[in-house]
KOLDRENKE-63905 format. One record per residue (C-alpha): x, y, z. Coordinates in steps of 0.05 Angstrom, whole numbers, m for minus. Example, Ala and Ser with C-alpha at 12.3 -4.5 7.8 and 13.67 -1.06 7.14 Angstrom:
<recs>
REC    east   north      up
REC     246     m90     156
REC     273     m21     143
</recs>
This chain:
<recs>
REC    east   north      up
REC    m943    m274      38
REC   m1014    m294      52
REC   m1068    m252      19
REC   m1099    m230      85
REC   m1030    m206     110
REC   m1018    m160      50
REC   m1011     m87      74
REC   m1065     m63      27
REC   m1114    m116      52
REC   m1095    m100     124
REC   m1115     m28     112
REC   m1188     m49     101
REC   m1232     m47     162
REC   m1240    m114     197
REC   m1316    m116     189
REC   m1310    m113     113
REC   m1246    m152     103
REC   m1275    m222     100
REC   m1326    m202      47
REC   m1272    m168       5
REC   m1225    m228      10
REC   m1279    m273     m20
REC   m1280    m229     m83
REC   m1204    m231     m96
REC   m1175    m281    m145
REC   m1106    m308    m128
REC   m1065    m321    m191
REC    m999    m358    m198
REC    m954    m332    m254
REC    m891    m358    m286
REC    m833    m313    m306
REC    m850    m276    m369
REC    m926    m283    m363
REC    m965    m221    m384
REC   m1013    m192    m333
REC   m1040    m136    m376
REC   m1018     m99    m439
REC   m1011     m25    m453
REC   m1076       1    m482
REC   m1120     m53    m450
REC   m1180     m38    m406
REC   m1165     m22    m333
REC   m1210     m72    m299
REC   m1173     m92    m235
REC   m1122     m74    m182
REC   m1068    m125    m165
REC   m1032    m139    m100
REC    m965    m174    m102
REC    m959    m233     m54
REC    m894    m263     m80
REC    m842    m246    m134
REC    m828    m185    m178
REC    m871    m150    m230
REC    m839    m110    m287
REC    m871     m51    m321
REC    m852     m31    m392
REC    m875      17    m446
REC    m875       4    m521
REC    m826      50    m556
REC    m838      76    m627
REC    m791      23    m654
REC    m834     m32    m623
REC    m785     m51    m568
REC    m806     m51    m495
REC    m774       4    m452
REC    m766     m16    m378
REC    m801      33    m332
REC    m803       5    m262
REC    m807     m58    m219
REC    m852     m74    m159
REC    m844    m130    m108
REC    m878    m167     m52
REC    m924    m124      m9
REC    m938     m71     m62
REC    m996     m64    m110
REC   m1008     m37    m180
REC   m1060     m22    m233
REC   m1100      26    m190
REC   m1091      89    m232
REC   m1132      65    m292
REC   m1186      37    m247
REC   m1200     106    m218
REC   m1189     148    m281
REC   m1225     100    m329
REC   m1167     105    m377
REC   m1133      48    m413
REC   m1070      17    m385
REC   m1010      63    m396
REC    m958       7    m387
REC    m948     m67    m398
REC    m944    m109    m334
REC    m911    m178    m334
REC    m879    m226    m285
REC    m804    m213    m278
REC    m800    m277    m236
REC    m848    m331    m215
REC    m902    m293    m178
REC    m966    m298    m139
REC   m1014    m238    m144
REC   m1084    m223    m120
REC   m1131    m194    m172
REC   m1182    m146    m143
REC   m1239    m132    m193
REC   m1259     m61    m209
REC   m1326     m65    m172
REC   m1291     m92    m110
REC   m1239     m36    m112
REC   m1296      15    m112
REC   m1324     m18     m49
REC   m1256     m16     m15
REC   m1243      59     m26
REC   m1303      77      17
REC   m1255      67      74
REC   m1205     123      88
REC   m1144      79     101
REC   m1144      44      33
REC   m1153     111       0
REC   m1089     136      31
REC   m1053      72      10
REC   m1076      81     m61
REC   m1057     155     m62
REC    m987     138     m36
REC    m980      85     m89
REC   m1001     132    m145
REC    m950     183    m123
REC    m895     130    m120
REC    m912     104    m190
REC    m913     174    m219
REC    m845     190    m189
REC    m814     125    m215
REC    m844     132    m284
REC    m823     205    m290
REC    m752     187    m268
REC    m747     131    m320
REC    m776     177    m374
REC    m724     231    m359
REC    m668     179    m360
REC    m691     155    m428
REC    m695     226    m456
REC    m626     242    m430
REC    m598     177    m458
REC    m627     192    m527
REC    m599     262    m526
REC    m530     235    m507
REC    m532     182    m562
REC    m553     234    m613
REC    m494     277    m593
REC    m447     217    m597
REC    m473     201    m667
REC    m462     272    m691
REC    m393     274    m661
REC    m372     207    m692
REC    m398     228    m760
REC    m355     291    m756
REC    m294     252    m734
REC    m302     202    m791
REC    m306     259    m840
REC    m244     293    m811
REC    m204     229    m807
REC    m220     206    m878
REC    m161     242    m911
REC    m108     226    m857
REC    m128     152    m859
REC    m124     152    m935
REC     m54     183    m933
REC     m30     132    m880
REC     m59      75    m921
REC     m27     101    m985
REC      40     108    m950
REC      35      37    m923
REC      18      11    m992
REC      78      46   m1024
REC     126      19    m971
REC      99     m51    m980
REC     106     m47   m1056
REC     178     m23   m1052
REC     205     m65    m994
REC     153    m117    m975
REC     174    m169   m1027
REC     244    m175    m999
REC     229    m160    m926
REC     174    m203    m893
REC     177    m161    m830
REC     162     m97    m868
REC     106    m132    m905
REC      75    m156    m840
REC      80     m86    m809
REC      46     m55    m870
REC      m9    m107    m868
REC     m20     m92    m794
REC     m23     m17    m808
REC     m78     m30    m860
REC    m115     m76    m811
REC    m112     m26    m755
REC    m138      30    m800
REC    m197     m15    m818
REC    m206     m31    m745
REC    m208      43    m724
REC    m258      59    m779
REC    m299      m2    m760
REC    m301      18    m687
REC    m322      89    m705
REC    m375      63    m753
REC    m400      14    m700
REC    m407      70    m650
REC    m444     114    m700
REC    m490      55    m718
REC    m504      42    m645
REC    m523     115    m635
REC    m571     110    m694
REC    m600      44    m668
REC    m574       7    m729
REC    m560     m66    m714
REC    m543     m94    m783
REC    m491    m149    m787
REC    m457    m186    m845
REC    m464    m261    m837
REC    m409    m309    m858
REC    m375    m371    m831
REC    m332    m354    m771
REC    m277    m402    m748
REC    m263    m386    m675
REC    m190    m407    m681
REC    m180    m355    m737
REC    m221    m303    m699
REC    m179    m313    m636
REC    m114    m309    m676
REC    m137    m244    m708
REC    m156    m218    m640
REC     m86    m234    m615
REC     m53    m199    m675
REC     m96    m136    m669
REC     m90    m130    m593
REC     m17    m145    m581
REC     m14    m100    m518
REC     m66    m145    m484
REC     m17    m204    m491
REC      45    m164    m472
REC      17    m139    m406
REC      63    m164    m351
REC       7    m167    m299
REC     m45    m202    m342
REC     m44    m270    m377
REC     m95    m280    m432
REC    m112    m352    m451
REC    m156    m372    m510
REC    m190    m438    m523
REC    m225    m442    m591
REC    m240    m517    m587
REC    m248    m520    m663
REC    m315    m483    m657
REC    m347    m448    m716
REC    m412    m410    m727
REC    m448    m363    m774
REC    m437    m291    m753
REC    m403    m225    m765
REC    m328    m234    m750
REC    m312    m160    m745
REC    m369    m149    m696
REC    m350    m209    m654
REC    m279    m182    m651
REC    m308    m117    m624
REC    m344    m158    m570
REC    m279    m191    m548
REC    m240    m126    m549
REC    m290     m92    m504
REC    m299    m150    m455
REC    m225    m166    m450
REC    m208     m92    m444
REC    m257     m86    m386
REC    m227    m148    m352
REC    m156    m119    m358
REC    m180     m52    m330
REC    m212     m89    m271
REC    m149    m130    m257
REC    m107     m66    m259
REC    m150     m38    m203
REC    m120     m91    m157
REC     m48    m101    m137
REC     m47    m173    m161
REC     m32    m206    m227
REC     m92    m234    m264
REC    m114    m285    m315
REC    m167    m278    m369
REC    m193    m340    m403
REC    m233    m336    m469
REC    m268    m401    m486
REC    m314    m423    m542
REC    m357    m486    m533
REC    m402    m520    m584
REC    m467    m544    m552
REC    m506    m567    m613
REC    m548    m510    m641
REC    m517    m460    m593
REC    m446    m434    m586
REC    m424    m411    m517
REC    m370    m357    m517
REC    m344    m338    m448
REC    m295    m287    m421
REC    m273    m301    m349
REC    m225    m263    m304
REC    m202    m265    m232
REC    m210    m190    m221
REC    m249    m156    m165
REC    m317    m166    m197
REC    m370    m118    m224
REC    m388     m66    m171
REC    m457     m76    m139
REC    m475      m4    m158
REC    m478     m19    m232
REC    m495     m93    m237
REC    m569     m80    m251
REC    m551     m30    m306
REC    m487     m62    m332
REC    m509     m66    m405
REC    m542       3    m407
REC    m510      61    m445
REC    m466     110    m406
REC    m458      65    m346
REC    m388      65    m317
REC    m356      61    m249
REC    m290      85    m220
REC    m256      94    m289
REC    m220     156    m309
REC    m230     141    m383
REC    m282     108    m426
REC    m351     128    m451
REC    m394      78    m414
REC    m416      51    m482
REC    m372     m11    m486
REC    m419     m63    m455
REC    m480     m30    m487
REC    m448     m39    m556
REC    m431    m111    m537
REC    m503    m126    m520
REC    m527     m93    m585
REC    m480    m137    m625
REC    m503    m199    m588
REC    m576    m179    m599
REC    m562    m170    m673
REC    m536    m242    m675
REC    m601    m263    m639
REC    m561    m285    m579
REC    m561    m272    m505
REC    m508    m247    m456
REC    m507    m258    m381
REC    m455    m250    m326
REC    m437    m281    m260
REC    m394    m239    m214
REC    m364    m238    m145
REC    m304    m207    m110
REC    m261    m263    m137
REC    m277    m253    m211
REC    m328    m245    m267
REC    m351    m290    m323
REC    m391    m263    m382
REC    m425    m316    m423
REC    m452    m304    m493
REC    m500    m353    m524
REC    m501    m349    m600
REC    m541    m391    m650
REC    m494    m435    m690
REC    m533    m420    m754
REC    m563    m354    m774
REC    m630    m369    m807
REC    m645    m298    m831
REC    m706    m255    m814
</recs>
């Protein structure tokens, strides 16, 4: 979009437009470039000519909370210019962008016209609505997570004794019969492993609700991790409608094996659920690839794909679609584990299938 064709510029009277255009600086931005930071002086209004601008707010823990996104034809930064207050949000380029920077003094000249005043008022109302909506979503999310954390802590307390009795029973059976019966020994070992798994899943959920992302780093051999995944998730491999293939490719990395197992369980479980929504049989392929300093771990399926309605919020807590069960926390926990490993997770999806790709550093270099 050319600067003179922007709706905000078009709202300026023709006799003043040429003068105003001469005072506007056109800026090209690359994805990730910062336009202004929260708390900085409000010294300009910006019009978006190309691309997307993301607005975030710094949370108490130092992370950036997404608030809203604006695209071509809109404008931003006007509130602080009129109120004289510091910037309330961070603004950065979500994609490669071109924006027009209108200095504070020029903005004050523009608002002498009635039409731009109406444009600015409409924009202020829109920003307030969006920001309020995001704020309420964040408050609701935190309240839900707090409730989940309290509930899980109570469950762990209540389950402590039953799990101890089951573990003790398994240990006694193994001591009496395991030496002469390999099958019994293996079953008892699996019982112990599944108890640890259930406790680990509950602890992971509680840690996620607290915002705790600690991991225990050790050498992880993907072949062993995949075999453990197979043993602990036998129903996945016994499903008549789904074939699960695993390719470890002799890959290894430094990471938290129990947490990475949780990632696979959630992603493969989601893929199986998606395939079951169709009437066809499906295939899930788990692949690990060593690309130097980075390990690529992918989970691909030929299911119906991730619904459009949730793609933009796929990794957010409590996001689910057309599922009778589940908490909507699975993919959010996956992302938190990947983040704790200092990795990244992306997905590609269509009506013929979905591939989730996790990029993990091969070596964990500490903080």
